[in-house]
Structures are given as structure tokens and as C-alpha cells.
C-alpha positions, -999 to +999 in steps of 0.1 A: +569+434-630+564+425-592+580+450-565+593+429-536+605+450-506+617+422-485+615+382-470+635+361-499+607+358-522+616+355-558+598+359-585+596+365-624+568+386-643+542+359-637+553+335-603+563+341-569+586+314-548+577+312-513+603+311-493+594+298-458+568+270-451+537+289-426+504+306-434+501+332-459+473+365-466+477+366-497+457+402-513+453+409-549+439+444-555+437+447-600+426+477-616+408+472-650+404+496-682+380+490-714+366+502-740+346+471-747+306+470-733+298+447-707+327+431-695+337+408-660+374+394-652+375+366-629+406+364-610+418+333-589+450+329-569+465+297-582+491+277-558+521+254-581+496+262-613+462+250-592+436+274-592+422+278-557+385+281-557+385+310-539+369+339-568+368+378-568+342+384-601+331+423-591+346+440-617+321+448-642+327+472-668+298+489-680+315+503-714+289+533-720+287+567-707+324+564-695+323+541-671+354+522-687+375+512-655+368+490-629+388+471-600+384+437-580+399+428-546+409+389-533+422+383-506+428+346-490+446+325-459+467+297-473+492+271-456+520+272-482+555+252-482+585+265-491+595+266-529+556+271-536+547+288-567+517+318-564+499+328-597+469+347-610+447+330-634+417+347-651+390+345-670+366+364-689+325+360-674+308+379-694+310+398-731+343+392-747+366+419-755+401+432-747+399+444-712+433+456-699+451+450-662+469+479-657+498+498-634+500+513-612+464+506-593+470+471-597+492+447-564+496+418-546+506+414-512+524+381-498+526+383-459+539+355-436+510+355-407+531+327-387 
């Protein structure tokens, strides 16, 4: 579950509600592990259930020679309205298999810049 420390944000395990209209810098860091070979997960930010065009796909896991972990990061600036809902979308980009998003090691940061 997200850990929220200030600013009136409301969340459940999959959605964060924006409290005030403004520009927000959203930064996401995802730490993955897997024993599958040649897996990669795409990450996109969602606003009100709509995937945004930016994608992070830099977390290739070889799955051999103890290369079982990877991470990906995405940072984007959005103009948001009060009560907009932020979520994350994940997609298979390489071989299929189970890839685990782990905590600690993963985080989301939402900062109102104006």
C-alpha cells in the first residue's frame, strides 16, 4: 500500500486521488525480480484510467547467471485537476512468465509544483 505523508492525498492499494488542481511531478520507481528468462515489463502512468503516452521499459531481466533483478523509473509532469485519479499500468514487453513487483524497493512520489 502507498505510504502518504502529507498534502491531503487519498488512496487505496491501486489509486491515488489528487487533492488540488495544478501541475504535478510524478516519479515512479519499480523494483522487480523473476526467475524467468528474458522478461521485461513496461510501465505507464494512468490518469483517470487512461494510460499516458510515456513508457518506461528499462528493466530487462536475463534470468540466467543470477541476473534475477531489475528496476525501471518513470518521471513526468502533468496538469491535473482536483479529484483526478492516478494509477499505474504494467505490460509484458518480452518473454512471458511471472515478474514480481517488490517492496521495499519500489516507490511513487507525487509533488505539486504549481
